[in-house]
NUDREN-454359 format. One line per 4 residues: their letters; for each residue x, y, z of C-alpha. Coordinates in steps of 0.05 Angstrom, whole numbers. Example, Ala and Ser with C-alpha at 12.3 -4.5 7.8 and 13.67 -1.06 7.14 Angstrom:
2
as> 246:-90:156 ~ 273:-21:143
***
This chain:
64
mivr> 5275:4632:1351 ~ 5339:4590:1327 ~ 5391:4642:1305 ~ 5423:4596:1237
wrks> 5507:4619:1240 ~ 5545:4628:1188 ~ 5608:4651:1172 ~ 5618:4716:1148
sytg> 5648:4729:1074 ~ 5695:4773:1104 ~ 5734:4715:1141 ~ 5791:4672:1112
gand> 5755:4614:1094 ~ 5743:4557:1124 ~ 5806:4540:1157 ~ 5815:4609:1183
nqcv> 5825:4619:1260 ~ 5800:4685:1260 ~ 5728:4679:1236 ~ 5662:4717:1249
elgr> 5596:4683:1240 ~ 5534:4727:1237 ~ 5459:4711:1249 ~ 5392:4742:1240
lapg> 5369:4749:1305 ~ 5278:4763:1323 ~ 5251:4804:1275 ~ 5272:4871:1287
agig> 5322:4850:1336 ~ 5377:4869:1293 ~ 5442:4822:1265 ~ 5490:4785:1310
vrds> 5570:4772:1301 ~ 5604:4735:1344 ~ 5675:4693:1348 ~ 5658:4621:1312
kdpg> 5720:4599:1367 ~ 5673:4617:1424 ~ 5602:4609:1391 ~ 5575:4602:1466
gghl> 5622:4676:1488 ~ 5559:4719:1478 ~ 5549:4761:1413 ~ 5546:4834:1392
tlss> 5480:4865:1375 ~ 5477:4913:1312 ~ 5417:4936:1282 ~ 5417:4932:1204
vqfa> 5439:5005:1188 ~ 5502:4990:1241 ~ 5514:4931:1204 ~ 5514:4968:1139
rlid> 5556:5025:1164 ~ 5600:4963:1199 ~ 5616:4937:1123 ~ 5631:5000:1087
qikq> 5684:5013:1142 ~ 5712:4941:1133 ~ 5710:4955:1052 ~ 5738:5021:1066
dsar> 5802:4991:1105 ~ 5809:4929:1062 ~ 5823:4988:997 ~ 5864:5027:1036
***
């Protein structure tokens, strides 16, 4: 399966030097998170539940 990576909406934009990319992995395998500056450097694999918790935490931290 080919993973289609996209920049996270939580990054600073197209020219941001600290971009995170997300990709839906094979069915049931979760969501991949990688550094857009090093796409060949591997990725972190999160389950859907872990990913939702991560997004909730980011929202809470940015509200502070």
